[in-house]
Phi, psi and omega in degrees: 000335202260355166139226193242023173205218187311097183076079194359290194295342177306326184280330180271003172097032174234164165214207198294193205314237288221265163042152176265335171064019167221155177308140191297341180291346178277346178266098190254116173284143173276170181303137181293346181280347181279100185248010171291154180067075181291181188310306186294320179298316178300312183298318181296332181283351181278147177288158174281159178293126181285158169260113183297158176300142184298313183298320180300314180295319180298316179296317182289331177295313179298318179297322181292334181282336187311310183283353189239354178235162180287160183302315181296318178299318182295320179298315180297317181296320178304318180296317179296320181293318179298319178295318183298319187262004183296154183304131178077005183272187184294325180300315180296321180297314180293323178299315179299318179297320180291320178296322178294317178300318180298326180286341186252000182230161177295323180206116188296340186261324199302316182294314177302316186298311182297321179295307188283319185284331187235298194288334177265355179283127192254355175291161179302145176292330179296132180069310186284341185219310187280123176282156171251163177223127182257122175271163173302150180298131182275161189270060172206160181210029177215174184298319180297316178297320178300314182293317181299314181294317182299322180296317179293324179298313179301314181300323179294320178294318180295327176296319177293320181298326178301320178295321177295312183297322181273359183055041176249015179297129180301130176291137179264152181233148174230116182057036177086356181254137181291148182254154174296131182256007188303322186299330178297332183273001183251348191270336180258146179063027179236163183198150173273140180244124181291143175236175182283329178230339181210138179274176175220169177237137172245143176233107184275351179298333184267004182280168182292335176235081182297148185296150179242011184234160170246167173258134174243132178245129178214129183053041178068010181251140187254141179225143171263120182245113175293130185245010176235144173286171179300331180273006177090356178279145179291148175299147177282167178301323178297313179297318180295322179300315179300318181293319179293325177298320178298316180299313184293321182288336179266005178227038180288329184294140177254184178085007177286153177292126183279080184302325183301336183291343176301330183286354178270353189279168172310139189297326178294317179295316180294322178301317179291316181296326181296316178302316178297313186299315187272006172297326179281132185299316180299314179300317182299317180295320180294315179297318180298321179296322178294312183297323183281342188297158183294316173197177179248138173247121180257113176267103188273148172278202183300150174237161181302131180276124177239186178282167176302326183294324183264000186305309185299321180293320178295321179295320179299319178298319178298319181287326185281315182217356175089358173088004180101176187292334181282349179246256191235011181297334178274352181266039186217165164226090192292348176283343181290134184303316184230122175237122171267140185238123180234114180269155181295337183266011179094358176284119185224158177171211184204164172222139178224144177281127199281343189302317185279342189202160172269183183292314187304317176298324178296315181295321179298318177298315183291322175304315180298316183295315181299316178300318181297318183293340182274351179291147177298147182288141178285156177303143183295137175265157179301136183278131173254149180300137180243153177297144180291133176306141187267121177286137179263115186267151176228134173263117186260109176277164177305325180294317179293321178301320179295319177298320179296317180296321178296317180296320178299314180299313182294321179295318180295322176298315180294318180298320180291331183280333184282126178253117186236131177227117172261126180242124170266104181278104189263002186287322175195168179239206185290348180295330182292305177301324179298321180298333178262018177058039178240144175297126178303320181296314180296320179301314180294318180297320179290326175297322176297319177298318180294316180300314182295318181296320179296327180281324191238356180057031175201165175263158179225161175300127183235131179253129166233136184282132176241134181283135173255026186286358171292344184248153181300127181060025181289142177248261183220160163228180186258128165268120180270099188285339175276109182233171176301322181291318180292324178296318179298319181294310186292329179288331182274337194302314183260015179275112183295344180280353181262140176284152179300323180298323178292321180296318178296319178301315180292324177298313181298321178294321179294317179296318180293321179298319179295316180299318181296316180294322178301313180298321176299315186295312183288346176268006178080021184244016176282177189263332196290314181288330177295313179299318177301316180300318179296319179295317179294324179296323177300316177296319181297322181273001179057042173246157185296147183297125180301152186301330183296338181270347176256000179292143180298330180296325179294319177298319179295321181298332183257006177265086189277100177283343168239112177246115194228159176202136169267124175233091183283150177210161174287323180285146182281069185238178173213140175269154180219152178203166181277167176293161176254357175232145182301331180251032185237187181232148166254129181227116175241143184215151179230101181279118177261179184300314185240005176203174179224138176259126178240138169241119183242130179232153173206178178253130181297332181297337179269117184289339185271355181247150177205118181299318181295321180294318179294319178301318179295320180293324177294317178302313179297318181295315179298316180295317182293323179293321177296315180301316179301314181296320184286333184265356186243130175301146183305124179293141176271117181266000000 
């Protein structure tokens, strides 16, 4: 997912998912009954993504480097930046080209972004790109409970899909401004297709005959399940339960070749294996049925039993990669945009392929589905005979078997390397920073800076995802949480020579600086996507890449040792993803009213990182920051 260097997108200036970047109460859906202004009218009314002024981006880029590079490096970069932006220079030429592109396209960034950040990224989508989402543990622990819940879940997704199909999906707002709703139209009936050097995405929802089936995976076996009656009405939860029982009873045998595990491999390897796989007519038809389906439902078998304390972390691993070949990694099709995962022990969640959408639209869909599953069941209607779910067959040649074995080996190596810690921070929630008139997101981000500084005695390039959905086809930009203000605060916090009033003053300045950068980012005025655009424009104009992009400081700026995202939801869930740097961390969090859910990941191969240690340091930083605020009279600014 990530870009053009250590984990692709790290180099183009991206890191992990998703985020709305404002407290979720600011994202206000309007009443679903308001159906004036259909999808296209709404989309046309949105502004295009702006191209920020060149001088502004150059100045903000130098400021962003201050806390993370050495003085000598910064001096050298300043010279390169001044040369780049001088009158009549290459920067001005690229800026003009970008402005012209903005005038001729719906969104000057979106096509480049999907190509560079996702489709040309060749690392496995598993861990490196696709986020997982962990739902609260559901109240069942047997096959019947699993099937009953899964049937209601399917019905809930179809209920949400009706709003998408009828274009009655409530428009979302951020700070009073309407948001682009396009991503909701990209997540169902779509799939990533592996290529030899670049992947592609297909969306069958827009075809003349949109799909009427989902894919169900059980015991590594795939089934196409029609979810609509002949008259076009969706199957009821009762009807779906009967169909899922048929699927489970006809796939009791184990030992099947886990074809789905091929989707976990390096994209080049999977691209070659894919060409091989679909040479066979039966295989091609089966793969096509999976790709065309509305979404995938993974009915998982047993998972490793851990203690209550480790439950959330084990569940996160299942959602992110399935636990390896001996567990559920083969019970997936990771190229599918949306996979719901329902375990027999009540472990539930989702995994999504990141190219078509960010986290918040996925979470909004899942919030709706969870709410739907909690509704009392309607009285049973008389059952009419339904077509038997169609098993998707695969012919496994020795060559394909070898590809499967390679994918299993690589997946197991990756699963063993990923260190995942989910922390439910129960001491307080977003109400505490709000009581001190601080943005909860900014408060958490500054706590992350403090936690990292305490562990490593330095600041690092930090990525936080900011939504650009105020603009047509907007995706994300980067909130750079490591700032001169945050650096001043974290260096002072444990200094016994500093007074508490001074520390509070520095905390408030750090929080305000973060808030200010967030507002710039969601308004299309951050630096990272603009710099990427200028670099891409150089390639487009076939001129040599300017020196500021080959400078070591630029590489450092994009080496995100903290890759973070706030993904708020109504449901008490947490999203999780892998780090974007080999020596870095992935941190996703969902601040609730009285607690906060954190998912922290790192790679075991790196001796200097530990997900559990960072989670512990975050807990300590949050508690210490609250104590400081409570024990110190309000600083007069």
